[in-house]
C-alpha positions in Angstrom: 138.9 64.8 -37.8 139.7 66.2 -34.5 141.5 68.8 -36.0 138.9 69.5 -38.7 135.9 69.5 -35.7 138.2 72.1 -33.2 138.6 74.3 -36.7 135.2 74.4 -37.6 133.7 74.8 -33.9 136.0 77.7 -33.4 135.2 79.3 -36.8 131.3 78.4 -36.3 131.6 79.9 -32.8 133.3 82.9 -33.7 130.3 83.8 -36.4 127.8 83.3 -34.1 129.2 85.5 -31.3 130.0 88.1 -33.8 125.9 87.9 -34.6 125.4 87.9 -30.6 127.1 91.2 -30.6 125.6 92.8 -33.6 122.2 91.9 -32.2 123.3 93.4 -28.5 124.4 96.6 -30.3 121.0 97.0 -31.9 118.6 95.6 -29.1 120.9 96.6 -26.0 119.8 93.3 -24.4 121.6 92.2 -20.8 121.2 90.5 -17.9 119.1 87.7 -17.7 117.9 87.7 -21.8 121.6 88.0 -22.4 122.5 84.9 -20.4 119.7 82.8 -22.1 120.8 83.9 -25.2 124.4 83.0 -24.9 123.2 79.5 -23.2 121.1 78.8 -26.6 124.1 80.2 -28.8 126.6 77.4 -27.1 123.7 74.7 -28.0 123.5 75.9 -31.5 127.0 75.8 -31.8 127.5 72.4 -30.1 124.8 70.9 -32.5 126.8 68.8 -34.7 128.3 67.1 -31.8 124.7 66.9 -30.0 123.5 65.2 -32.8 126.4 62.4 -32.9 125.6 61.8 -29.3 122.0 61.4 -29.9 122.5 58.8 -32.5 124.9 57.1 -30.7 122.5 56.5 -27.9 119.8 55.8 -30.7 117.7 58.8 -30.1 116.7 58.9 -33.9 113.9 61.6 -33.2 115.8 63.8 -31.0 118.8 63.8 -33.3 116.6 64.5 -36.2 115.3 67.6 -34.4 118.6 68.9 -33.1 119.8 68.6 -36.9 117.2 70.4 -38.5 117.4 73.1 -35.9 120.9 73.5 -35.5 121.9 72.9 -39.0 119.2 75.2 -40.5 120.5 78.2 -37.9 124.0 77.3 -39.3 123.2 78.1 -42.6 121.3 81.1 -41.5 124.1 82.5 -39.4 126.4 82.1 -42.2 124.3 83.8 -44.3 123.8 86.7 -42.0 127.4 86.9 -41.4 128.3 87.4 -45.2 125.6 89.7 -45.7 126.1 91.9 -42.6 130.2 92.0 -43.0 129.2 93.3 -46.7 126.6 95.9 -45.7 128.9 97.4 -43.0 131.8 97.5 -45.5 129.3 99.6 -47.7 128.2 101.8 -44.6 132.1 102.1 -43.7 132.7 103.4 -47.4 129.7 105.8 -47.4 130.9 107.2 -43.7 134.4 108.1 -45.6 132.5 110.3 -48.1 131.1 112.5 -45.1 127.7 111.9 -45.8 127.0 109.2 -42.9 127.8 111.0 -39.9 124.6 109.8 -38.2 125.2 106.3 -39.2 123.8 104.2 -36.4 120.2 104.1 -38.0 122.1 103.2 -41.0 123.9 100.3 -39.3 120.3 99.1 -37.9 119.0 98.9 -41.4 122.0 97.0 -42.3 121.2 94.9 -39.5 117.8 94.4 -40.5 118.4 93.7 -44.2 120.9 90.9 -43.2 118.5 89.2 -41.4 115.9 89.6 -44.1 118.1 88.4 -46.8 119.4 85.5 -44.8 116.1 84.1 -44.0 114.9 84.5 -47.7 117.8 82.8 -48.8 117.9 80.2 -46.2 114.1 79.4 -47.2 114.7 79.3 -50.9 117.9 76.8 -50.4 115.7 74.5 -48.4 113.2 74.1 -51.1 115.8 74.2 -54.1 118.0 71.4 -52.2 114.9 68.9 -52.7 114.6 69.6 -56.8 117.3 66.9 -57.9 118.2 68.1 -61.4 119.4 65.6 -64.3 122.8 66.7 -65.9 123.3 65.2 -69.3 126.6 64.9 -70.7 127.7 63.3 -74.3 131.2 61.7 -74.2 132.2 60.4 -77.7 135.4 57.9 -77.8 136.9 56.1 -80.7 136.9 52.8 -78.6 134.4 49.7 -79.7 131.5 49.5 -77.1 128.7 47.1 -77.0 125.0 48.0 -76.9 125.1 49.6 -80.2 127.9 51.8 -79.4 126.2 53.6 -76.7 126.5 52.9 -73.0 124.7 55.5 -70.5 126.3 55.9 -67.4 124.5 57.5 -64.3 126.4 59.0 -61.6 125.3 59.7 -58.2 127.6 61.3 -55.6 127.4 62.9 -52.0 124.0 61.7 -51.2 124.9 61.7 -47.6 122.1 59.1 -46.6 121.5 60.1 -42.7 119.1 61.7 -40.5 118.0 64.2 -43.3 118.1 62.5 -46.6 116.5 59.2 -46.4 113.0 57.9 -47.1 111.0 60.7 -49.5 113.9 62.8 -49.9 116.1 59.8 -51.0 113.7 58.5 -53.2 113.5 61.3 -55.1 117.0 61.1 -56.2 116.6 57.6 -56.8 113.6 58.2 -59.0 115.5 60.4 -61.2 118.2 57.7 -61.6 115.4 55.2 -62.4 113.7 57.8 -65.3 117.4 57.8 -66.7 117.5 54.0 -67.4 121.1 53.6 -66.7 123.4 50.6 -68.1 125.7 51.5 -65.4 125.3 53.3 -62.3 128.1 54.4 -60.2 128.4 56.3 -56.8 131.6 58.5 -56.4 131.6 58.5 -52.5 129.6 60.0 -49.4 126.8 57.8 -50.1 126.5 57.8 -46.3 126.7 60.3 -43.6 126.8 59.6 -39.7 125.6 56.8 -37.6 124.5 53.9 -39.3 122.2 51.9 -37.3 119.3 54.2 -38.2 119.7 54.3 -42.0 120.5 50.3 -42.8 117.0 50.3 -43.9 117.4 52.7 -46.8 120.0 50.4 -48.2 116.8 48.9 -49.7 115.5 51.6 -51.5 118.5 51.2 -54.0 118.0 47.4 -54.5 115.2 48.0 -57.1 117.6 49.6 -59.3 119.3 46.8 -61.5 121.2 48.2 -64.3 122.3 46.0 -67.3 126.1 46.3 -66.4 126.1 46.5 -62.8 126.3 49.1 -59.8 129.7 50.4 -58.7 130.7 52.4 -55.6 134.0 53.9 -54.2 134.4 55.3 -50.7 134.0 59.0 -49.8 135.7 60.4 -46.7 132.1 60.3 -44.8 132.2 56.6 -45.0 135.3 56.6 -43.1 133.7 59.0 -40.6 130.6 56.8 -40.5 132.5 53.7 -39.9 134.4 51.7 -42.6 132.8 48.2 -41.6 128.9 49.5 -41.6 129.5 51.7 -44.6 130.6 48.9 -46.8 127.9 46.7 -45.4 125.3 49.2 -46.0 127.0 49.7 -49.8 126.9 45.9 -50.3 123.1 45.8 -49.2 122.3 48.7 -51.6 123.5 46.2 -54.4 126.7 48.0 -55.2 129.9 46.4 -55.9 132.6 48.4 -54.1 135.9 48.9 -56.1 138.7 49.9 -53.5 141.6 50.6 -55.7 140.3 47.7 -57.6 139.2 47.7 -61.5 136.3 45.8 -63.2 136.2 45.3 -67.1 132.6 45.4 -68.1 130.8 46.2 -71.6 134.3 47.7 -73.2 134.7 50.0 -70.3 137.6 49.7 -67.5 136.4 51.2 -64.2 139.0 52.0 -61.8 137.8 52.7 -58.3 140.2 54.8 -56.4 139.9 54.7 -52.4 139.5 58.0 -50.9 142.7 59.7 -49.3 141.1 59.8 -46.0 141.8 56.0 -45.7 145.7 56.7 -46.0 145.4 59.6 -44.1 143.5 57.8 -41.2 146.6 54.8 -41.8 144.0 52.0 -43.1 143.9 51.9 -46.6 146.0 49.3 -48.7 148.6 50.0 -50.6 148.1 52.1 -53.6 151.5 51.1 -55.8 149.5 48.1 -57.8 146.6 50.5 -58.6 148.7 53.4 -59.7 150.8 51.1 -61.9 147.8 49.7 -63.7 146.5 53.2 -64.3 149.4 54.1 -65.7 149.1 51.7 -68.4 147.9 52.0 -71.9 144.4 50.0 -72.1 142.4 49.4 -75.1 139.4 49.9 -73.9 137.7 53.0 -72.5 138.9 53.9 -68.9 136.5 55.2 -66.6 138.2 56.5 -63.3 135.9 57.1 -60.1 137.6 59.4 -57.3 135.8 61.0 -54.7 138.0 63.8 -54.3 138.4 66.0 -57.7 142.4 65.9 -57.7 143.7 64.8 -61.1 147.1 63.1 -61.1 149.6 63.1 -63.8 150.3 60.1 -65.1 146.8 58.8 -64.5 145.9 57.2 -68.2 142.2 57.5 -68.0 139.4 58.7 -70.5 137.1 60.3 -68.0 137.1 60.6 -64.4 134.0 61.0 -62.1 134.4 63.1 -59.0 132.2 64.8 -56.2 133.0 66.0 -53.0 132.9 69.6 -53.3 128.9 70.1 -53.7 129.8 72.9 -56.0 130.2 75.0 -52.9 126.5 74.0 -51.8 125.9 77.6 -50.2 126.8 80.7 -51.8 129.3 82.2 -51.2 131.3 79.2 -50.2 132.0 78.1 -53.8 134.6 80.7 -53.5 136.4 78.8 -50.4 135.9 75.3 -52.1 137.7 76.6 -55.4 140.9 77.5 -53.1 141.4 73.7 -52.2 139.9 72.4 -55.5 140.4 74.6 -58.8 138.1 72.2 -60.6 135.2 72.9 -58.4 132.4 72.0 -60.5 131.8 71.1 -64.0 133.2 69.1 -67.1 136.8 69.9 -68.1 138.7 69.0 -71.1 142.2 68.0 -69.9 143.6 66.8 -73.3 142.8 64.5 -76.3 140.2 61.8 -74.9 140.9 62.6 -71.2 138.3 64.9 -69.2 137.0 65.2 -65.8 133.5 65.9 -64.5 133.1 67.0 -60.9 129.5 67.1 -59.7 127.9 69.1 -57.3 126.2 65.8 -56.0 122.5 65.1 -55.1 122.3 65.3 -51.2 123.3 67.9 -48.6 125.8 67.9 -45.6 125.2 69.8 -42.8 122.2 72.4 -43.4 119.5 71.0 -45.9 120.3 73.8 -48.0 121.8 74.6 -51.5 122.2 78.2 -52.6 123.2 78.5 -56.1 124.5 74.9 -56.3 121.3 73.1 -57.0 121.7 69.1 -56.5 122.0 67.0 -59.2 122.5 63.4 -60.8 125.0 62.8 -63.9 123.9 61.1 -67.0 126.8 60.6 -69.0 125.8 58.8 -72.7 129.2 57.3 -74.0 129.1 57.1 -77.7 131.7 54.7 -79.4 132.1 52.5 -82.5 129.6 49.7 -82.6 130.8 46.0 -82.7 130.7 44.8 -86.4 
């Protein structure tokens, strides 16, 4: 986690100072204004850390204000960087043709266009991040199922309940879940984000959802970052049964819940050998595997794996980056006969409350099997 934070701060800091030098080449500021701008930039770069410090001291209003300002700036400056670099390449290629000798005005135009497009995309992404979609899948199986041969599973993932996703924004997600009328509700990790003292009341928003065959959850990486003990308390208070390398047999379905690999990396997960051995066995019923990060492991005998974690990239063009780490980045993939995986974009946001070309969703899976005679 420390390595991730240091890497992120170096990358984010570099992008911010790239934007600073680009702005200085256009506006030619120096002296006192330059000093003020540098101080503000440093504060914006450190915003994610300042948010956690404010949370730790229970300064909720301050933490939320820093989060909105810092994370919206984060989205803007990343988009500015992408657009400006793209335009600079175009200007450079234009100069190679011999047509762009007086290229300084062109660079200024490119700089202004990058700012304009970044602002438009951030505003659009902020609005779109609140518009939760419903993704519907139909999965057929030869297995026998109760409920007249049809079980409706609703998946939520990467909600990131915290400073930003709470109250009204959280209720929009839960309203979509209620409207779907699930027989089973599953949460595939990152239900939480950040300090928990201020979000424990949000667990009560989940209580009114009472599917016929229960609610099941697994851990994501952010449950470990937020604090494992309190994360488990929140999930239990929300009415979920936590599956930590464990299995439950319900409604003709074996629900296997895999603990996130973050636990093993932190040295606090239990031995997975028994769990892996159970997954290798061929069962009679339908096998549903819940795994936060979309890794598909050879030898695991499941019919459907549900995962999240990638957010579908969340902000274009980050989906190009997430695909490098997770080739199965978003969507439904057939792995073989009666074996598939679905990776959701998730319902919430991490960091910037912005989604660009990766809208939030809940997933409704209608499992169609044979009826009980």
